[in-house]
N, C-alpha and C positions, 0 to 999 in steps of 0.2 A: 504493500500500500504506500509506504514512504517513497519508493522509487517512482511509482505512478504519479503521486502528487507532486514530487519534485520535478517531474517533467511537464506536468499540466499547468499547475498554478503559476509558475513564473511567466508563462505565455501572456498572462493578463497584465503583467507589470512591465514587460519588455516594451520598448517604444512602439513597435508596429501593432502588437496586440492591444496595448493600452489605447492607442489612437483609434483603432477599429471599435473598441468598446465605447469610447467617448462619442464616436460618430453614430453608433447604433442608438445610444441614449439620446443624442441630438434628434434623431429621426422620431423617436418615441415622444419627445417633449415638444416637437416642432409646433403643433397646433395649440396646445394648452399652455405651454410655457416657452414662448418664443425667445425670451431673454436668456433663459437657462440654456436653451438649445444653441443660441449664438455663442455663449461662453464655452460650451462643450466643443463646438466646432473650432473656435479660436485656440482652445487648449490643445486639441488634436493636431492642428497645424503647427503650433509652436513646438510640440514634442517632436514631431517628424522633422521639422526644420533644424532644431538644435542637435538631435541625435544623428542626423545625416550630414552635419556640417563637418568637413574634413579637419578643420582646425580644432574643433572641440573633441572630435573622436580621437585624433592623434594625441592630443594632450592627455586624455583619459587613458588611452591604451599604453602610453609611455610610462605612466605611473606604475603599471604592472610589469611591462616587458623589461624595463631598464633596472628593475630591482636586482636582477641576476644577469650579469654580462658574462660571456664565455671566459673562463679563467685562462690566463696566459702566464706561464705554461700550464697545459692541462695535466693534472696529476694522474697517476695510474690508480687502478682500483681492482677489486676482485671480480666484479661483474658490471656490465653495462645494462641498465634497466630502461627499456623503451616502452612508454605508455601508448595505449591504443587511441582510437579516435581518428585514424588517418587512412582507413581503407574502405573500399566498397567491394562487397563480395562478388564473386563470379556468378553471373546470372545472364542468360541469353538476352540480347545478342553480344554481351561482353565476352571476348575470347578468354579472358583471364581476370584475376583479381586486379583491381585498379586502386590507385592512390588518390586521396583527396588533397585539398590544399595543405593540410598538415602532414602530408607524406614526407616532408623534410625530416620528420622524426626518424623514420626508418632509414633514410639515406644517411643521415648524420650518425645514427647509432652504428650502422655498418661501417662507416668511414672510421669512427673511433676504434672499432674492433680491428679493422684491417691495419690501422696504424699502431696496434699493439698496446692500447691503453688498458685492456682487460682481456683475460683468456676466454671469458664466457659472455654471452649476450642473452638476456632474458626479455621476452616480449610479453606484455601484460595487457589483457583485454578479452572479455567475452563478447557476446553479441545478443542484443535484445531480440527475442523471437516472439512476435505476437500470435503466431499460429501454433506454438508449442511443437515445432518441428526442429530437426537438427540442421541448423544453418552454418555449422562450423563455428569458428571464432575469429576475432580480429587478430589474436595472437598467432593463430595458424596462418592467416593471410600474410602477416608480416614476416613470419618465418619462411614462407614460400618465396617471398621477394628477396629476403636475405640470402637464401640458398642460391637463387638465381644470380646473385651478385658475388657468389663465391664463398659464403660462410659455410663451413662444414656443419652438417646436421648434429654431430656429436657435441658441438660447442654451443648449441642453442637450447635454451630452456623455455618452456611454455607455461604461462599462467592464463588459463582460458575460462575462468569462472566469473571474474569481476565485471560489474556493470557501471561502476562509477569510480571516482578517484580514491575514495576511502577504501573500497574493496580492492582496488589495484594494490594498495599498500599492504592491507591485511593478508590477502592471498599470496602476494609476493613474499611476505615475511614467513609464511608457512613453508614455502619451498626453500628459501635460502637458509632458514634456521636449521634445516636438516643437514645442510652442508657447512654449517657454522660460518656463514658469510654475513658480514655486517657492513663492509665498506663498498659503496656502490657509486657509479656514475649514473645520474638520473637524466634521461633524455626525454624532453617533452617540449611543446610549444612555449615560447618565452612568456606569453600572456597567461599560461597555465602554470608556470613554474612556482610562483609564490605559494599557492595552495598546495601543490604537489610536494614541495620541499617540507612544508610544515607537517603534512600528514605522514610522510615517510620517516621524518625524525621522531615523530610521536611513536612510531612502531619500533624505535630503537636502532635505526640505521645511522651509520656515518655517511652523510650524503654530500656529494659534490655535484653542483648544478652544472649540467651541460645543455643549456638552452639552445633552441633553434627556431626556425619558422617565425622570424621577426617581421612585423608589419612596419613598425616605426624605425626607420634607418636615419643616419645622419644626413643623407642626401635629401630625404623628404622634409626634414626640419629646415635645412638650408633654403629650400625652395619657398618656404613660408615666411622667411625673414626678409625684411625690406619691402619696398613697393615694387611689385613686378606683376607680370601676367600670372605667375604661379600663385601669388598672394590673392589675386582676384578669384581664381578658381578654388582656392582653399576655403572660401566661405559659401560656395554654391552647394546645394544638396547633392549627395552622391550615394548610390546604393552600397558601394563597398564600405564607405564610412559608417553607414547605418549598420551594416553587418558587424564591423569591428567594435562599434560602440556597444552593440548588444552583447557581444562576446565579453567585453570588459565588464559590463554590468552583471552578466551572469557570474563572472569570477568573484566580484565583490559580494554578490548575494550568497554564493557558495561559501566564501570565507566566513560570512556572518552565520549562516546556518550550521556549518561544520563546527564553528567555535561554540555555538550554543549547545550542540550535541556532544561536546567534549572530544571531538576527533582531532583537534589541533593542539 
């Protein structure tokens, strides 16, 4: 029930869902309460405009992504842990498993393995199945990609039960404790790293952050500085900005909920 509610209820407070809710209320109030309806429409437009503003979205996302920058030099560890959320399962007409935007997690994890920063790589992530059938797991999908990139199967560990970040850490701990492994390189998207680090440390791991999949780069910040054409476009509504604003909001909500539940 918690998992279901955690996926459903936030939709009503994310910018797009909240704006749609306000517009629906505006339609209901239109004839009897025109002033209230006008306020709801104005609020919906303001929410959409602010949350899809590249300057606002970049500022919010940076507060998460730049908390953990890639260490230089990168230290060695006992295992590289790569979190799921980056694949799309094989399903016709797809010829093979595909990577999503966060597929950088897999690529970077394999790169760290190939450069010798750890002798093992663990992929963590199950798959939500609404039809109660066996759709495999994200961990298996990531392992297939890693093997195609040259990682030997014997050096891959799978955690294929977890459905959220907290379960990623708990289920990974069950596997690694059997091998008395506590020192890990944690690979996930930079925006997701603050919550992930806190949860894995809570499970007793010595964690080194190995973030990837950055949206906010120095180049994008430079384009917004000064008076230029880039500055003009940085205040216009943009669907990508709306997406990343929503992702950042999701992370902050997750941090709050996880802290209340004692998971951090």
